[in-house]
C-alpha positions in Angstrom: 72.7 166.2 72.0 70.7 163.4 70.2 70.8 159.8 70.4 71.8 159.7 66.5 74.9 162.4 67.3 76.1 160.5 70.2 76.3 157.1 68.5 77.9 158.8 65.7 80.5 160.5 68.1 81.1 157.2 70.0 81.5 155.3 66.5 84.5 158.1 66.0 86.0 157.4 69.2 85.8 153.4 68.8 88.5 151.2 67.9 88.5 148.8 64.8 90.1 145.5 65.7 91.2 143.0 62.8 92.1 140.4 65.7 89.5 137.7 65.1 90.8 134.4 65.9 88.3 131.7 66.1 84.8 131.2 64.7 82.5 128.3 66.2 78.9 128.5 65.6 77.2 131.9 66.2 80.4 133.1 68.0 83.4 135.1 67.3 86.6 135.3 69.5 88.5 138.5 69.1 92.1 139.2 70.7 94.0 141.7 72.0 90.9 143.9 73.3 90.8 146.8 75.6 87.9 148.2 77.8 85.2 145.9 76.4 82.3 145.5 78.6 80.0 142.5 78.8 76.8 142.8 76.8 78.4 145.7 74.8 76.9 146.0 71.1 79.6 145.6 68.1 79.2 146.0 64.5 81.2 143.7 62.1 82.7 145.1 59.2 83.0 142.8 56.2 85.3 142.8 53.3 82.4 143.3 51.0 81.4 146.6 53.3 78.5 144.7 54.6 77.7 145.2 58.2 76.5 142.8 60.9 75.8 143.2 64.2 76.8 141.2 67.7 76.9 141.5 71.2 79.6 140.6 73.9 78.8 137.5 75.7 82.3 137.1 77.7 85.4 138.9 78.3 88.5 136.8 79.3 91.7 138.8 79.8 92.4 140.5 76.0 90.1 137.9 74.6 86.1 138.8 73.7 83.6 136.3 72.7 80.7 137.8 70.7 77.6 136.1 69.5 76.8 137.6 65.9 73.1 138.0 65.6 72.7 137.3 61.7 75.1 134.3 61.9 78.8 133.9 61.0 78.6 132.4 57.9 81.1 134.2 55.3 83.1 135.8 57.9 86.7 135.7 56.9 88.6 135.7 60.1 91.4 137.5 58.4 89.9 140.7 56.9 86.5 141.2 59.0 86.7 144.3 61.6 85.2 144.8 64.5 83.8 147.7 66.0 82.8 147.9 70.0 79.9 150.8 70.0 80.5 151.4 73.9 76.6 150.8 74.4 74.3 147.8 75.0 71.4 146.6 73.0 68.5 148.9 72.6 65.5 149.1 70.3 63.2 152.4 69.5 60.0 152.4 71.1 57.0 154.6 70.3 53.3 154.3 70.6 53.4 154.2 66.8 54.9 150.5 67.2 51.1 149.4 67.2 49.8 147.7 64.3 53.4 147.4 62.9 55.3 144.0 62.2 58.9 143.9 63.2 61.9 141.4 63.2 63.4 139.9 66.1 65.4 142.9 66.8 62.9 145.6 66.4 63.1 146.7 63.2 60.2 147.2 60.7 59.6 144.4 58.2 56.3 145.6 56.9 57.3 147.9 54.3 55.3 150.9 56.4 56.8 154.3 56.8 60.2 154.4 59.3 59.3 154.7 63.1 60.0 157.8 64.7 61.3 156.8 68.3 60.2 158.6 71.5 62.5 156.9 73.6 65.2 154.5 72.9 65.5 152.1 75.8 67.9 149.3 76.7 66.3 145.7 76.2 67.2 144.1 79.1 65.0 146.3 81.1 65.1 146.6 84.7 63.5 144.2 87.5 60.6 145.6 89.4 61.1 146.3 92.5 59.3 144.0 94.9 58.6 147.1 97.2 56.9 149.0 94.4 55.0 146.0 92.9 51.1 145.7 93.1 49.1 142.6 93.6 47.7 141.5 90.3 44.0 142.1 90.2 41.4 142.4 87.9 40.5 140.1 85.1 41.7 139.5 81.5 38.6 137.8 79.5 40.2 135.7 76.8 37.0 134.6 75.2 38.0 131.1 76.2 35.9 128.8 78.7 38.1 126.8 80.0 40.6 129.6 80.6 37.9 132.3 82.1 35.9 129.9 83.5 38.3 127.7 85.3 41.8 129.1 85.2 41.4 133.1 84.9 44.0 134.9 83.3 44.5 138.1 85.9 46.4 141.4 85.2 49.9 141.3 85.9 50.1 137.5 85.9 52.3 135.1 83.8 50.5 132.0 82.8 51.9 130.1 80.1 50.1 127.6 78.0 51.7 124.2 77.6 51.5 122.4 74.1 53.1 119.6 72.3 53.8 119.1 68.5 50.9 119.1 66.3 48.6 120.9 68.7 46.7 123.8 68.1 48.6 126.6 70.2 49.2 128.8 67.7 45.8 128.8 66.8 44.9 129.2 70.3 47.1 132.1 70.8 45.6 134.0 67.7 42.0 133.2 69.1 43.3 135.1 72.3 45.0 137.9 70.8 41.5 138.5 68.5 39.1 138.1 71.4 41.0 139.3 74.6 39.6 142.2 76.4 39.3 144.5 79.5 37.1 146.7 81.1 35.7 149.1 78.6 37.2 152.5 78.6 41.0 151.2 79.3 43.5 151.0 76.6 44.4 147.5 75.5 47.3 146.5 73.6 48.6 143.0 72.7 52.5 142.5 72.2 53.3 139.3 70.3 56.5 137.8 70.2 56.8 134.9 67.5 60.2 133.0 68.0 61.3 130.7 65.4 57.7 130.0 63.7 57.4 128.8 59.7 56.2 130.8 56.8 53.0 128.9 57.0 52.5 130.0 60.9 53.6 133.8 60.1 51.0 133.6 57.4 48.2 132.4 59.3 48.7 134.8 62.1 49.1 138.0 59.6 45.7 136.8 57.7 44.0 136.2 61.3 45.2 139.8 62.4 44.3 141.7 59.3 40.7 140.1 58.6 39.6 140.5 61.9 40.9 144.3 62.4 43.0 142.8 65.8 46.4 144.0 64.0 45.3 147.8 64.8 46.5 147.0 68.7 49.1 144.1 68.2 52.7 145.0 68.1 54.2 142.0 66.0 57.9 140.6 66.5 58.1 137.9 63.9 61.7 135.4 64.0 61.2 132.9 61.3 62.5 129.5 61.7 65.2 130.5 58.9 66.0 133.8 60.4 69.5 133.7 62.6 69.3 131.8 65.8 70.7 134.4 68.0 67.8 136.9 66.8 65.6 134.6 69.2 67.8 135.3 72.1 66.8 139.1 71.7 63.1 138.7 70.6 61.4 137.9 74.0 63.5 140.9 75.4 62.8 143.5 72.5 58.5 142.4 73.0 58.7 143.4 76.7 60.8 146.5 76.5 58.0 147.8 74.6 55.1 145.8 76.4 56.7 148.0 79.4 56.9 151.2 77.7 53.0 151.0 76.5 51.9 149.6 80.3 53.9 151.8 82.4 54.6 154.9 80.3 51.2 155.3 77.7 49.2 153.6 80.9 47.8 150.4 78.5 46.5 146.9 79.7 49.2 144.9 77.7 49.1 141.4 77.0 52.3 140.0 75.8 52.0 136.6 73.6 55.2 134.4 73.6 55.6 131.3 71.0 57.6 129.5 71.1 60.0 129.6 74.5 61.0 126.3 73.3 63.0 127.6 70.3 64.5 130.4 72.7 65.6 127.7 74.8 67.2 125.7 71.9 68.8 128.8 70.7 70.0 129.3 74.3 71.4 126.0 74.2 73.1 126.1 71.2 75.0 129.2 72.1 75.9 127.4 75.5 77.4 124.7 73.2 79.4 126.8 70.9 81.0 128.6 74.3 81.5 124.7 75.4 80.0 125.5 78.5 79.0 122.4 80.9 75.9 121.2 79.9 72.9 120.7 82.6 69.9 118.5 82.1 69.1 117.4 78.6 72.0 119.3 77.4 70.3 122.9 78.1 72.7 125.4 79.9 72.4 125.1 83.8 71.6 129.0 84.2 68.6 128.3 82.0 66.4 129.0 85.1 68.0 132.4 85.9 67.6 133.4 82.0 64.0 132.6 81.7 63.2 134.0 85.2 64.7 137.5 83.6 61.5 137.3 81.1 58.8 136.0 83.0 59.5 138.2 86.1 59.0 141.4 83.6 55.0 140.9 84.4 53.4 142.8 86.7 51.9 146.0 88.1 53.6 149.2 89.5 52.3 151.1 92.3 51.1 154.5 91.0 50.9 153.4 87.5 47.7 152.7 85.8 49.1 150.0 83.3 49.9 146.5 83.2 51.9 143.9 81.8 50.4 140.5 81.4 52.3 137.4 80.1 51.0 134.4 78.4 54.0 132.4 77.5 53.5 129.2 75.1 56.0 126.1 74.6 55.7 122.8 73.2 56.7 120.1 75.5 59.2 117.6 73.6 57.5 114.2 73.7 54.8 115.5 75.6 56.8 115.4 78.6 55.7 118.0 81.4 59.1 117.1 83.3 61.2 118.2 80.7 63.6 121.1 81.7 61.8 123.6 79.6 58.0 123.7 81.2 59.4 122.3 84.7 61.7 125.6 85.3 59.2 127.5 83.3 56.6 126.2 86.0 58.5 127.1 88.9 58.6 130.7 87.7 54.9 131.1 86.9 52.1 131.4 88.4 50.0 128.5 86.9 49.8 126.7 83.5 47.2 125.6 80.8 47.9 122.1 79.3 46.7 121.2 75.9 45.7 117.5 75.9 46.9 115.3 72.8 43.8 112.8 73.5 41.0 115.5 73.4 42.8 116.8 70.0 42.6 113.5 68.3 38.9 113.6 69.5 38.2 116.7 67.2 37.8 118.9 70.7 39.3 122.7 70.2 40.5 124.3 71.9 42.0 121.1 73.8 42.4 122.1 77.1 42.9 119.5 79.9 40.9 121.1 82.6 42.7 118.7 85.4 46.1 119.6 85.4 45.6 123.4 84.5 45.9 125.9 87.5 45.9 129.5 87.8 47.2 130.3 91.2 46.1 134.2 91.1 42.7 133.3 89.8 41.0 134.5 93.0 42.5 137.9 93.0 40.8 138.6 89.9 37.2 136.8 90.1 34.2 137.6 92.3 31.6 140.2 92.4 32.2 143.3 91.0 34.8 141.5 88.7 33.2 138.7 87.0 30.2 137.2 89.0 29.6 136.4 92.4 29.0 132.5 91.5 32.7 132.5 89.7 34.7 130.6 92.4 31.5 128.3 93.3 31.2 127.1 89.9 34.5 126.6 88.8 35.2 124.6 91.9 31.9 122.4 91.2 32.9 121.9 87.9 36.0 120.9 88.6 35.2 118.1 91.2 32.6 116.9 88.9 34.6 116.5 85.9 37.4 114.9 87.9 34.7 112.3 89.5 33.3 111.6 85.6 36.8 111.2 84.7 37.7 108.9 87.4 34.1 106.7 86.2 35.6 106.2 82.8 38.0 104.0 84.4 36.0 102.1 86.0 33.5 101.8 83.1 36.5 100.1 81.3 36.8 97.2 83.7 32.7 96.5 84.9 30.8 98.5 82.2 28.7 101.2 82.4 25.5 99.1 83.1 27.2 98.4 86.6 27.2 102.2 87.9 24.2 103.8 89.7 22.4 106.4 88.5 24.3 109.0 90.0 27.4 107.8 88.7 26.0 107.7 85.1 25.1 111.4 85.6 28.8 112.2 86.4 30.0 110.2 83.5 27.6 112.0 81.1 28.5 115.5 82.7 32.4 114.7 81.8 31.3 113.8 78.2 29.0 117.3 78.1 31.7 119.1 79.8 34.2 118.5 77.1 32.2 119.1 74.1 30.0 122.3 75.8 32.9 124.2 78.3 35.9 122.9 76.6 35.3 122.3 72.8 33.8 125.7 72.1 35.3 125.9 68.8 36.5 129.4 67.2 33.5 131.2 68.6 34.2 133.9 71.7 32.3 133.7 74.7 31.7 136.0 77.8 32.4 135.1 81.2 28.6 135.0 81.7 27.8 133.0 79.0 30.8 130.2 80.4 29.3 130.3 83.7 25.6 129.8 82.5 26.5 127.3 80.5 28.1 125.7 83.8 24.9 125.7 85.4 23.4 124.5 82.3 25.4 121.0 82.6 25.2 120.9 86.6 21.2 120.8 85.9 21.9 117.0 84.9 23.5 116.2 88.4 21.4 115.3 91.3 20.6 118.6 93.6 22.0 116.7 96.5 25.4 116.4 94.6 25.7 120.1 94.3 27.4 120.8 97.6 29.8 123.5 96.4 27.1 126.0 94.8 24.3 125.5 97.2 24.5 129.2 98.5 23.9 130.1 94.7 21.2 127.5 93.4 17.9 129.6 94.0 19.5 132.5 91.9 21.5 131.1 89.1 20.1 127.1 88.9 18.1 126.5 85.7 15.4 125.0 87.3 15.0 128.3 89.5 15.2 130.6 86.3 12.2 128.5 85.2 14.2 127.2 82.2 14.9 123.3 81.5 18.4 123.0 81.0 19.7 120.1 79.0 21.2 118.2 81.7 17.7 117.8 83.1 16.7 115.1 79.9 19.9 113.2 81.0 18.9 113.1 84.5 15.9 111.5 83.2 17.2 109.0 80.9 19.7 108.0 83.5 
C-alpha cells in the first residue's frame, strides 16, 4: 500500500474538531481532544475551504497546543476545523532534489516539475548511535585560506561561522558553496538552508549559484523574512533529513550550510513566549541548548557508509557579543568556530576572518601527508604564532612608536599586515591548499631564519630561499 493511500485512508478515520478555544501568536488551543500524540501533524480547515498545516507542541489532559506553520492570521475560532493526521512531520526525498529550490518545509517553489519521491522520511531524524559513529577524517577544501590553512574543515565536522550585523557572512557562505570540493572521483553535494533571509539576499544567492553552475549540486531550502516564523523551525530539520539521505543512502559527501541560526533561535523564542514558558537567558527558552544539539549532532560519519554530513552553520552575534546565548551554546556543542571581524571588514579586508579567536578542534584529523601536505600543521602553527606576536606589537607601537622596536619586532609587525592582506584578504578568488601554504612560506621568508622554530624540519624543502625564489618577505627583511 502506497504512502498516499495510507494517508488518504488515515484521513478518513481521523476526527475533526471544532473546539478551538484560544489563539496566541502562532499557536492555537484545541479542547476535548482524544488520542492525540506529541509532534502529530494536523490539517486546519478554514471556513473558506483553504487549508493550513500545523504540529502538536503539547498535550495537557484533553487540550492540545498546536503551532500553525502558515501563521494564525484570519483563523476563526468558532468555524475552523482541526483534523489530526496521526503522523509526524515528513519530507519527500529523492536524488532529484539536487538543483531544486524548495520552501522551508520542502515543497518546490522554483516552478520545476513535481518531485517524485524515492522515500518519505521523518524530519526529526534519528540520532547516530555513538558506537556506529566513524571518526571525522579527510579534508573539505573550501578555497578560503584562513579556513583551509589555519582552521581546516574536516568531513563529519560541525564548524560554525560567528558573524555580526552587516558583516559579509552570506557572501562568504555563497563563496564556500561555489568553491567547496573533495577528492576527485567522489560525489559532492551542498544542502543550503536559508532561514529568515531578505528578498535581496535570496536574489544574490540565486544569481551566484546560477552564474557559476553551483546550483546543479545544491539543494536550496529558502525561508524568507516575510515567510511564517514557525516555518523556520522546520527548515534546518528538513535540510538535514535530505542531507542524511544523500550521504548515507546515496554515498555522497554532503556539506550543509545553515544561515542564519540566530533567526531560528528567535523563532524558537517566539513560540516559547506564546506558550508562556518561563524564559531563560535573554528571554530564550531554557531548552534551547537541547534543541540546538538535535540539529548540530546530526553531522557525522557512520561506519560502513561512504558518505558524510558536514555542517557549516552561520549565526549573527547580536551586538557582536560572543557571550550571547546563541553563539555561547553553539560553541559548547560544535567543534570550533570561525569568527568574522568588524575591524577587518571596516578596513576592506575580505573575507574578514579574525584568525586568533578561530578554532577547528578536529583539524589534525584531516590534514597531513596524504590528505593535504606534510608541512600543513607546522606552517599553521608558525603563521598563527607570528601573527599573534605582530598583533601584540601593534599595541606597543601605539604607545612607544615603531622607531623604538628592534628589527625583529618590526619584521613581526609588517608580517601581521601582510598576513591580513595576503592570507586573510584573498577576495573572491578561490585557492588550493598548496597555494595557501606556499603564500604562508613566502610571508615567513620575511622573518629571521632563527624565528622559524615551528617549521625548522621543513625549511630546506619549502622555504623560498631553498627553492631558489625571492619571496616578498626578503625585501621586507632588508628594509627592516
